[in-house]
Every structure is written in structure tokens, then in C-alpha cells.
N, CA, C and O atoms as a Maestro MAE file, in Angstrom:
{
 s_m_m2io_version
 :::
 2.0.0
}

f_m_ct {
 s_m_title
 :::
 protein
 m_atom[256] {
  # First column is atom index #
  i_m_mmod_type
  r_m_x_coord
  r_m_y_coord
  r_m_z_coord
  i_m_residue_number
  s_m_chain_name
  s_m_pdb_residue_name
  s_m_pdb_atom_name
  i_m_atomic_number
  :::
  1 25 0.760 -1.183 -0.347 1 A "MET " " N  " 7
  2 3 0.077 -0.318 0.032 1 A "MET " " CA " 6
  3 2 1.279 1.187 0.003 1 A "MET " " C  " 6
  4 15 2.328 1.327 0.632 1 A "MET " " O  " 8
  5 25 0.550 2.205 -1.053 2 A "PRO " " N  " 7
  6 3 1.911 3.653 -0.732 2 A "PRO " " CA " 6
  7 2 1.731 4.417 0.149 2 A "PRO " " C  " 6
  8 15 0.544 4.429 0.476 2 A "PRO " " O  " 8
  9 25 2.238 4.968 0.615 3 A "LYS " " N  " 7
  10 3 2.063 6.085 1.359 3 A "LYS " " CA " 6
  11 2 0.785 7.247 0.886 3 A "LYS " " C  " 6
  12 15 0.580 7.732 -0.227 3 A "LYS " " O  " 8
  13 25 0.108 7.450 2.075 4 A "MET " " N  " 7
  14 3 -0.585 8.561 1.751 4 A "MET " " CA " 6
  15 2 0.019 9.957 1.716 4 A "MET " " C  " 6
  16 15 0.609 10.372 2.714 4 A "MET " " O  " 8
  17 25 -0.090 10.661 0.686 5 A "LYS " " N  " 7
  18 3 0.276 12.251 0.499 5 A "LYS " " CA " 6
  19 2 -0.432 12.949 0.788 5 A "LYS " " C  " 6
  20 15 -1.635 12.749 0.623 5 A "LYS " " O  " 8
  21 25 0.088 14.107 1.369 6 A "THR " " N  " 7
  22 3 -0.289 16.039 2.050 6 A "THR " " CA " 6
  23 2 -0.891 16.520 0.978 6 A "THR " " C  " 6
  24 15 -0.390 16.623 -0.142 6 A "THR " " O  " 8
  25 25 -1.926 16.808 1.294 7 A "LYS " " N  " 7
  26 3 -2.833 17.779 -0.021 7 A "LYS " " CA " 6
  27 2 -2.017 18.897 0.044 7 A "LYS " " C  " 6
  28 15 -2.154 19.652 1.006 7 A "LYS " " O  " 8
  29 25 -0.873 19.229 -1.142 8 A "LYS " " N  " 7
  30 3 -1.024 20.777 -0.990 8 A "LYS " " CA " 6
  31 2 -1.439 21.880 -0.531 8 A "LYS " " C  " 6
  32 15 -1.038 22.745 0.247 8 A "LYS " " O  " 8
  33 25 -2.606 21.616 -1.372 9 A "CYS " " N  " 7
  34 3 -3.855 22.959 -0.546 9 A "CYS " " CA " 6
  35 2 -4.085 23.379 0.707 9 A "CYS " " C  " 6
  36 15 -4.395 24.446 1.238 9 A "CYS " " O  " 8
  37 25 -3.755 21.786 1.207 10 A "ALA " " N  " 7
  38 3 -4.254 22.206 2.802 10 A "ALA " " CA " 6
  39 2 -3.427 22.502 3.822 10 A "ALA " " C  " 6
  40 15 -3.680 22.872 4.968 10 A "ALA " " O  " 8
  41 25 -1.979 22.211 3.038 11 A "THR " " N  " 7
  42 3 -0.452 23.016 3.848 11 A "THR " " CA " 6
  43 2 -0.725 24.624 4.064 11 A "THR " " C  " 6
  44 15 -0.388 25.396 4.961 11 A "THR " " O  " 8
  45 25 -1.521 24.804 2.787 12 A "LYS " " N  " 7
  46 3 -0.826 26.479 2.773 12 A "LYS " " CA " 6
  47 2 -2.100 26.984 2.971 12 A "LYS " " C  " 6
  48 15 -2.260 28.086 2.446 12 A "LYS " " O  " 8
  49 25 -2.989 26.567 3.516 13 A "ARG " " N  " 7
  50 3 -4.213 27.177 4.192 13 A "ARG " " CA " 6
  51 2 -4.312 26.926 5.515 13 A "ARG " " C  " 6
  52 15 -4.751 27.877 6.162 13 A "ARG " " O  " 8
  53 25 -3.897 25.407 6.464 14 A "MET " " N  " 7
  54 3 -4.585 25.010 7.479 14 A "MET " " CA " 6
  55 2 -3.191 24.537 7.859 14 A "MET " " C  " 6
  56 15 -2.241 24.358 7.096 14 A "MET " " O  " 8
  57 25 -3.253 24.321 9.519 15 A "LYS " " N  " 7
  58 3 -2.012 24.152 10.420 15 A "LYS " " CA " 6
  59 2 -2.673 23.414 11.456 15 A "LYS " " C  " 6
  60 15 -3.847 23.388 11.828 15 A "LYS " " O  " 8
  61 25 -1.527 22.760 11.869 16 A "THR " " N  " 7
  62 3 -2.564 21.596 13.259 16 A "THR " " CA " 6
  63 2 -1.638 22.443 14.079 16 A "THR " " C  " 6
  64 15 -0.468 22.706 13.803 16 A "THR " " O  " 8
  65 25 -2.528 22.952 15.444 17 A "SER " " N  " 7
  66 3 -2.003 23.219 16.833 17 A "SER " " CA " 6
  67 2 -1.260 22.282 17.434 17 A "SER " " C  " 6
  68 15 -1.026 21.199 16.899 17 A "SER " " O  " 8
  69 25 -0.739 22.685 18.828 18 A "ALA " " N  " 7
  70 3 -0.125 21.661 19.552 18 A "ALA " " CA " 6
  71 2 -1.329 20.894 20.062 18 A "ALA " " C  " 6
  72 15 -1.088 19.694 20.194 18 A "ALA " " O  " 8
  73 25 -2.702 21.305 20.423 19 A "THR " " N  " 7
  74 3 -3.279 20.476 20.942 19 A "THR " " CA " 6
  75 2 -3.807 19.191 19.662 19 A "THR " " C  " 6
  76 15 -4.335 18.205 20.177 19 A "THR " " O  " 8
  77 25 -3.724 19.170 18.533 20 A "GLY " " N  " 7
  78 3 -4.163 18.512 17.691 20 A "GLY " " CA " 6
  79 2 -5.409 19.216 16.903 20 A "GLY " " C  " 6
  80 15 -5.952 18.568 16.008 20 A "GLY " " O  " 8
  81 25 -5.872 20.528 17.219 21 A "LYS " " N  " 7
  82 3 -7.021 21.201 16.597 21 A "LYS " " CA " 6
  83 2 -6.339 21.840 15.279 21 A "LYS " " C  " 6
  84 15 -5.167 22.202 15.377 21 A "LYS " " O  " 8
  85 25 -7.099 22.013 13.902 22 A "VAL " " N  " 7
  86 3 -7.289 22.556 12.955 22 A "VAL " " CA " 6
  87 2 -7.284 23.947 12.854 22 A "VAL " " C  " 6
  88 15 -8.345 24.525 13.091 22 A "VAL " " O  " 8
  89 25 -6.321 24.584 12.555 23 A "MET " " N  " 7
  90 3 -6.393 25.855 12.366 23 A "MET " " CA " 6
  91 2 -6.197 26.786 10.946 23 A "MET " " C  " 6
  92 15 -5.248 26.781 10.162 23 A "MET " " O  " 8
  93 25 -7.307 27.490 10.920 24 A "ARG " " N  " 7
  94 3 -7.185 28.200 9.734 24 A "ARG " " CA " 6
  95 2 -7.787 29.727 9.825 24 A "ARG " " C  " 6
  96 15 -8.388 30.185 10.797 24 A "ARG " " O  " 8
  97 25 -7.488 30.425 8.574 25 A "SER " " N  " 7
  98 3 -7.735 31.798 8.450 25 A "SER " " CA " 6
  99 2 -9.479 31.544 8.070 25 A "SER " " C  " 6
  100 15 -10.268 30.708 7.631 25 A "SER " " O  " 8
  101 25 -9.369 33.071 8.654 26 A "GLN " " N  " 7
  102 3 -10.595 33.561 7.939 26 A "GLN " " CA " 6
  103 2 -11.363 34.316 6.932 26 A "GLN " " C  " 6
  104 15 -11.016 35.492 6.822 26 A "GLN " " O  " 8
  105 25 -12.469 33.860 6.058 27 A "ALA " " N  " 7
  106 3 -12.996 34.172 4.594 27 A "ALA " " CA " 6
  107 2 -13.068 35.971 4.970 27 A "ALA " " C  " 6
  108 15 -12.567 36.677 5.846 27 A "ALA " " O  " 8
  109 25 -13.932 36.203 3.842 28 A "GLY " " N  " 7
  110 3 -14.216 37.257 4.078 28 A "GLY " " CA " 6
  111 2 -13.424 38.881 3.915 28 A "GLY " " C  " 6
  112 15 -14.168 39.860 3.862 28 A "GLY " " O  " 8
  113 25 -11.951 39.075 3.843 29 A "LYS " " N  " 7
  114 3 -11.351 39.987 3.949 29 A "LYS " " CA " 6
  115 2 -10.416 40.482 2.643 29 A "LYS " " C  " 6
  116 15 -9.650 41.423 2.439 29 A "LYS " " O  " 8
  117 25 -10.943 39.228 1.802 30 A "ALA " " N  " 7
  118 3 -9.923 39.440 0.452 30 A "ALA " " CA " 6
  119 2 -10.393 40.424 -0.331 30 A "ALA " " C  " 6
  120 15 -9.624 40.862 -1.186 30 A "ALA " " O  " 8
  121 25 -11.561 40.913 -0.237 31 A "HIS " " N  " 7
  122 3 -12.216 41.886 -1.692 31 A "HIS " " CA " 6
  123 2 -13.173 42.924 -0.905 31 A "HIS " " C  " 6
  124 15 -13.181 42.970 0.325 31 A "HIS " " O  " 8
  125 25 -13.908 43.678 -1.644 32 A "LEU " " N  " 7
  126 3 -14.848 44.162 -1.325 32 A "LEU " " CA " 6
  127 2 -14.948 45.265 0.173 32 A "LEU " " C  " 6
  128 15 -16.017 45.693 0.607 32 A "LEU " " O  " 8
  129 25 -13.998 45.475 0.597 33 A "ASN " " N  " 7
  130 3 -14.137 45.949 2.179 33 A "ASN " " CA " 6
  131 2 -13.928 47.681 2.543 33 A "ASN " " C  " 6
  132 15 -13.512 48.398 3.452 33 A "ASN " " O  " 8
  133 25 -14.557 47.789 1.092 34 A "GLY " " N  " 7
  134 3 -14.752 49.843 0.942 34 A "GLY " " CA " 6
  135 2 -16.039 49.944 2.255 34 A "GLY " " C  " 6
  136 15 -16.055 50.974 2.931 34 A "GLY " " O  " 8
  137 25 -16.887 49.035 2.494 35 A "TYR " " N  " 7
  138 3 -17.789 49.161 2.665 35 A "TYR " " CA " 6
  139 2 -18.452 48.593 4.141 35 A "TYR " " C  " 6
  140 15 -19.477 48.809 4.788 35 A "TYR " " O  " 8
  141 25 -17.037 47.592 4.294 36 A "LYS " " N  " 7
  142 3 -17.234 46.450 5.558 36 A "LYS " " CA " 6
  143 2 -16.734 47.634 6.938 36 A "LYS " " C  " 6
  144 15 -15.680 48.257 6.812 36 A "LYS " " O  " 8
  145 25 -17.456 47.788 7.968 37 A "PRO " " N  " 7
  146 3 -17.045 48.462 9.026 37 A "PRO " " CA " 6
  147 2 -15.720 47.683 9.769 37 A "PRO " " C  " 6
  148 15 -15.389 46.499 9.833 37 A "PRO " " O  " 8
  149 25 -15.243 48.705 10.197 38 A "ARG " " N  " 7
  150 3 -13.381 48.573 10.753 38 A "ARG " " CA " 6
  151 2 -13.754 47.733 11.664 38 A "ARG " " C  " 6
  152 15 -12.924 46.824 11.685 38 A "ARG " " O  " 8
  153 25 -14.764 47.524 12.608 39 A "THR " " N  " 7
  154 3 -14.830 46.285 13.470 39 A "THR " " CA " 6
  155 2 -14.754 45.061 12.605 39 A "THR " " C  " 6
  156 15 -13.787 44.336 12.837 39 A "THR " " O  " 8
  157 25 -15.509 44.713 11.731 40 A "ARG " " N  " 7
  158 3 -16.013 43.497 10.933 40 A "ARG " " CA " 6
  159 2 -14.460 43.048 10.834 40 A "ARG " " C  " 6
  160 15 -13.913 42.095 11.388 40 A "ARG " " O  " 8
  161 25 -13.792 44.239 9.766 41 A "LYS " " N  " 7
  162 3 -12.551 43.771 9.539 41 A "LYS " " CA " 6
  163 2 -11.599 43.395 10.267 41 A "LYS " " C  " 6
  164 15 -10.775 42.513 10.029 41 A "LYS " " O  " 8
  165 25 -11.699 44.093 11.215 42 A "ARG " " N  " 7
  166 3 -10.752 43.990 12.507 42 A "ARG " " CA " 6
  167 2 -10.839 42.258 13.352 42 A "ARG " " C  " 6
  168 15 -9.786 41.664 13.584 42 A "ARG " " O  " 8
  169 25 -11.718 41.858 13.594 43 A "ASN " " N  " 7
  170 3 -12.813 40.233 14.003 43 A "ASN " " CA " 6
  171 2 -12.541 39.491 13.132 43 A "ASN " " C  " 6
  172 15 -12.748 38.289 13.300 43 A "ASN " " O  " 8
  173 25 -12.063 39.909 12.080 44 A "LEU " " N  " 7
  174 3 -11.466 38.831 10.917 44 A "LEU " " CA " 6
  175 2 -10.259 38.871 10.609 44 A "LEU " " C  " 6
  176 15 -9.887 38.389 9.538 44 A "LEU " " O  " 8
  177 25 -9.385 39.457 11.486 45 A "ARG " " N  " 7
  178 3 -7.841 38.808 11.601 45 A "ARG " " CA " 6
  179 2 -8.005 37.569 12.170 45 A "ARG " " C  " 6
  180 15 -9.013 37.026 12.621 45 A "ARG " " O  " 8
  181 25 -6.602 37.117 12.062 46 A "GLY " " N  " 7
  182 3 -6.190 35.683 12.770 46 A "GLY " " CA " 6
  183 2 -6.459 34.620 12.393 46 A "GLY " " C  " 6
  184 15 -6.802 34.381 11.235 46 A "GLY " " O  " 8
  185 25 -6.338 33.660 13.431 47 A "ILE " " N  " 7
  186 3 -6.998 32.007 13.038 47 A "ILE " " CA " 6
  187 2 -7.874 31.861 13.696 47 A "ILE " " C  " 6
  188 15 -7.842 32.586 14.690 47 A "ILE " " O  " 8
  189 25 -8.995 31.007 13.593 48 A "THR " " N  " 7
  190 3 -9.751 30.441 14.347 48 A "THR " " CA " 6
  191 2 -9.880 28.643 13.857 48 A "THR " " C  " 6
  192 15 -9.656 28.084 12.783 48 A "THR " " O  " 8
  193 25 -10.394 28.066 15.350 49 A "VAL " " N  " 7
  194 3 -10.471 26.517 14.875 49 A "VAL " " CA " 6
  195 2 -11.582 26.228 14.032 49 A "VAL " " C  " 6
  196 15 -12.562 26.968 13.948 49 A "VAL " " O  " 8
  197 25 -11.419 24.980 13.301 50 A "THR " " N  " 7
  198 3 -12.290 24.209 12.517 50 A "THR " " CA " 6
  199 2 -13.467 23.877 12.925 50 A "THR " " C  " 6
  200 15 -13.667 23.752 14.133 50 A "THR " " O  " 8
  201 25 -14.611 23.640 11.875 51 A "ASP " " N  " 7
  202 3 -15.728 23.295 12.673 51 A "ASP " " CA " 6
  203 2 -15.421 21.914 13.522 51 A "ASP " " C  " 6
  204 15 -14.262 21.499 13.533 51 A "ASP " " O  " 8
  205 25 -16.168 21.398 14.035 52 A "SER " " N  " 7
  206 3 -15.773 19.992 13.964 52 A "SER " " CA " 6
  207 2 -16.671 18.999 13.379 52 A "SER " " C  " 6
  208 15 -16.758 17.813 13.697 52 A "SER " " O  " 8
  209 25 -17.415 19.715 12.366 53 A "THR " " N  " 7
  210 3 -18.013 18.633 11.184 53 A "THR " " CA " 6
  211 2 -16.797 18.667 10.392 53 A "THR " " C  " 6
  212 15 -16.208 17.657 10.775 53 A "THR " " O  " 8
  213 25 -16.120 19.189 9.575 54 A "VAL " " N  " 7
  214 3 -15.250 18.896 9.014 54 A "VAL " " CA " 6
  215 2 -13.529 18.669 9.426 54 A "VAL " " C  " 6
  216 15 -12.772 18.415 8.488 54 A "VAL " " O  " 8
  217 25 -13.035 18.753 10.637 55 A "THR " " N  " 7
  218 3 -12.266 18.782 11.815 55 A "THR " " CA " 6
  219 2 -11.558 16.909 11.273 55 A "THR " " C  " 6
  220 15 -10.370 16.797 10.968 55 A "THR " " O  " 8
  221 25 -12.266 15.993 11.258 56 A "LYS " " N  " 7
  222 3 -11.500 14.923 10.563 56 A "LYS " " CA " 6
  223 2 -11.493 14.825 9.047 56 A "LYS " " C  " 6
  224 15 -10.652 13.962 8.794 56 A "LYS " " O  " 8
  225 25 -11.823 15.115 8.325 57 A "THR " " N  " 7
  226 3 -11.734 16.073 6.872 57 A "THR " " CA " 6
  227 2 -10.423 16.257 6.849 57 A "THR " " C  " 6
  228 15 -9.585 15.415 6.526 57 A "THR " " O  " 8
  229 25 -10.216 17.447 7.217 58 A "MET " " N  " 7
  230 3 -8.426 18.170 7.338 58 A "MET " " CA " 6
  231 2 -7.787 17.802 7.718 58 A "MET " " C  " 6
  232 15 -6.633 17.961 7.322 58 A "MET " " O  " 8
  233 25 -8.177 16.868 9.008 59 A "GLN " " N  " 7
  234 3 -6.972 15.700 9.612 59 A "GLN " " CA " 6
  235 2 -6.140 15.207 8.305 59 A "GLN " " C  " 6
  236 15 -4.991 15.444 7.931 59 A "GLN " " O  " 8
  237 25 -7.278 14.361 7.723 60 A "ARG " " N  " 7
  238 3 -6.911 13.813 6.921 60 A "ARG " " CA " 6
  239 2 -6.602 14.066 5.601 60 A "ARG " " C  " 6
  240 15 -6.576 13.106 4.830 60 A "ARG " " O  " 8
  241 25 -6.386 15.066 5.234 61 A "MET " " N  " 7
  242 3 -5.872 15.942 3.938 61 A "MET " " CA " 6
  243 2 -4.346 16.459 4.853 61 A "MET " " C  " 6
  244 15 -3.458 16.629 4.018 61 A "MET " " O  " 8
  245 25 -4.057 16.618 5.662 62 A "LEU " " N  " 7
  246 3 -3.254 17.135 6.567 62 A "LEU " " CA " 6
  247 2 -1.786 16.260 6.389 62 A "LEU " " C  " 6
  248 15 -0.623 16.615 6.199 62 A "LEU " " O  " 8
  249 25 -2.387 15.071 6.532 63 A "GLN " " N  " 7
  250 3 -1.167 13.954 7.251 63 A "GLN " " CA " 6
  251 2 -0.911 13.857 6.077 63 A "GLN " " C  " 6
  252 15 -1.534 14.140 5.054 63 A "GLN " " O  " 8
  253 25 0.751 13.134 6.426 64 A "ALA " " N  " 7
  254 3 1.814 12.857 6.059 64 A "ALA " " CA " 6
  255 2 1.819 11.707 5.395 64 A "ALA " " C  " 6
  256 15 2.871 11.265 4.935 64 A "ALA " " O  " 8
  :::
 }
 m_bond[255] {
  # First column is bond index #
  i_m_from
  i_m_to
  i_m_order
  :::
  1 1 2 1
  2 2 3 1
  3 3 4 2
  4 3 5 1
  5 5 6 1
  6 6 7 1
  7 7 8 2
  8 7 9 1
  9 9 10 1
  10 10 11 1
  11 11 12 2
  12 11 13 1
  13 13 14 1
  14 14 15 1
  15 15 16 2
  16 15 17 1
  17 17 18 1
  18 18 19 1
  19 19 20 2
  20 19 21 1
  21 21 22 1
  22 22 23 1
  23 23 24 2
  24 23 25 1
  25 25 26 1
  26 26 27 1
  27 27 28 2
  28 27 29 1
  29 29 30 1
  30 30 31 1
  31 31 32 2
  32 31 33 1
  33 33 34 1
  34 34 35 1
  35 35 36 2
  36 35 37 1
  37 37 38 1
  38 38 39 1
  39 39 40 2
  40 39 41 1
  41 41 42 1
  42 42 43 1
  43 43 44 2
  44 43 45 1
  45 45 46 1
  46 46 47 1
  47 47 48 2
  48 47 49 1
  49 49 50 1
  50 50 51 1
  51 51 52 2
  52 51 53 1
  53 53 54 1
  54 54 55 1
  55 55 56 2
  56 55 57 1
  57 57 58 1
  58 58 59 1
  59 59 60 2
  60 59 61 1
  61 61 62 1
  62 62 63 1
  63 63 64 2
  64 63 65 1
  65 65 66 1
  66 66 67 1
  67 67 68 2
  68 67 69 1
  69 69 70 1
  70 70 71 1
  71 71 72 2
  72 71 73 1
  73 73 74 1
  74 74 75 1
  75 75 76 2
  76 75 77 1
  77 77 78 1
  78 78 79 1
  79 79 80 2
  80 79 81 1
  81 81 82 1
  82 82 83 1
  83 83 84 2
  84 83 85 1
  85 85 86 1
  86 86 87 1
  87 87 88 2
  88 87 89 1
  89 89 90 1
  90 90 91 1
  91 91 92 2
  92 91 93 1
  93 93 94 1
  94 94 95 1
  95 95 96 2
  96 95 97 1
  97 97 98 1
  98 98 99 1
  99 99 100 2
  100 99 101 1
  101 101 102 1
  102 102 103 1
  103 103 104 2
  104 103 105 1
  105 105 106 1
  106 106 107 1
  107 107 108 2
  108 107 109 1
  109 109 110 1
  110 110 111 1
  111 111 112 2
  112 111 113 1
  113 113 114 1
  114 114 115 1
  115 115 116 2
  116 115 117 1
  117 117 118 1
  118 118 119 1
  119 119 120 2
  120 119 121 1
  121 121 122 1
  122 122 123 1
  123 123 124 2
  124 123 125 1
  125 125 126 1
  126 126 127 1
  127 127 128 2
  128 127 129 1
  129 129 130 1
  130 130 131 1
  131 131 132 2
  132 131 133 1
  133 133 134 1
  134 134 135 1
  135 135 136 2
  136 135 137 1
  137 137 138 1
  138 138 139 1
  139 139 140 2
  140 139 141 1
  141 141 142 1
  142 142 143 1
  143 143 144 2
  144 143 145 1
  145 145 146 1
  146 146 147 1
  147 147 148 2
  148 147 149 1
  149 149 150 1
  150 150 151 1
  151 151 152 2
  152 151 153 1
  153 153 154 1
  154 154 155 1
  155 155 156 2
  156 155 157 1
  157 157 158 1
  158 158 159 1
  159 159 160 2
  160 159 161 1
  161 161 162 1
  162 162 163 1
  163 163 164 2
  164 163 165 1
  165 165 166 1
  166 166 167 1
  167 167 168 2
  168 167 169 1
  169 169 170 1
  170 170 171 1
  171 171 172 2
  172 171 173 1
  173 173 174 1
  174 174 175 1
  175 175 176 2
  176 175 177 1
  177 177 178 1
  178 178 179 1
  179 179 180 2
  180 179 181 1
  181 181 182 1
  182 182 183 1
  183 183 184 2
  184 183 185 1
  185 185 186 1
  186 186 187 1
  187 187 188 2
  188 187 189 1
  189 189 190 1
  190 190 191 1
  191 191 192 2
  192 191 193 1
  193 193 194 1
  194 194 195 1
  195 195 196 2
  196 195 197 1
  197 197 198 1
  198 198 199 1
  199 199 200 2
  200 199 201 1
  201 201 202 1
  202 202 203 1
  203 203 204 2
  204 203 205 1
  205 205 206 1
  206 206 207 1
  207 207 208 2
  208 207 209 1
  209 209 210 1
  210 210 211 1
  211 211 212 2
  212 211 213 1
  213 213 214 1
  214 214 215 1
  215 215 216 2
  216 215 217 1
  217 217 218 1
  218 218 219 1
  219 219 220 2
  220 219 221 1
  221 221 222 1
  222 222 223 1
  223 223 224 2
  224 223 225 1
  225 225 226 1
  226 226 227 1
  227 227 228 2
  228 227 229 1
  229 229 230 1
  230 230 231 1
  231 231 232 2
  232 231 233 1
  233 233 234 1
  234 234 235 1
  235 235 236 2
  236 235 237 1
  237 237 238 1
  238 238 239 1
  239 239 240 2
  240 239 241 1
  241 241 242 1
  242 242 243 1
  243 243 244 2
  244 243 245 1
  245 245 246 1
  246 246 247 1
  247 247 248 2
  248 247 249 1
  249 249 250 1
  250 250 251 1
  251 251 252 2
  252 251 253 1
  253 253 254 1
  254 254 255 1
  255 255 256 2
  :::
 }
}
């Protein structure tokens, strides 16, 4: 059986925390930012934990 290859698109967009949670950046800040309030754009900064419904899929994509 061949080794499982890591999905390169997943490694560029997500990373695993020290406790094993999958972290991702938030969507909605790439364009059309002129009308969005400062507080909304400020809250979209940083990274968040992925939802529990897709965590298993993301971990499978990230495993080497």
C-alpha cells in the first residue's frame, strides 16, 4: 500500500495546533472591504479553529 500524500492545498491554508486542533484563517477579507465596518474587518484578522464537522476531513488531508 503506498503512503498517503499530503494535500498541498491544505498545507498552504491550514495548520495543526499543539493540541491537535486544525487552525485556519477566516474568509471574507480579500476584497470589497470599502463598505465593511472597521470592527468587522478587525474581527476577521487572525486564525480560528475549524468546525467539528469538518475536522476529521481536514486532518486526513494534512497527514503525511
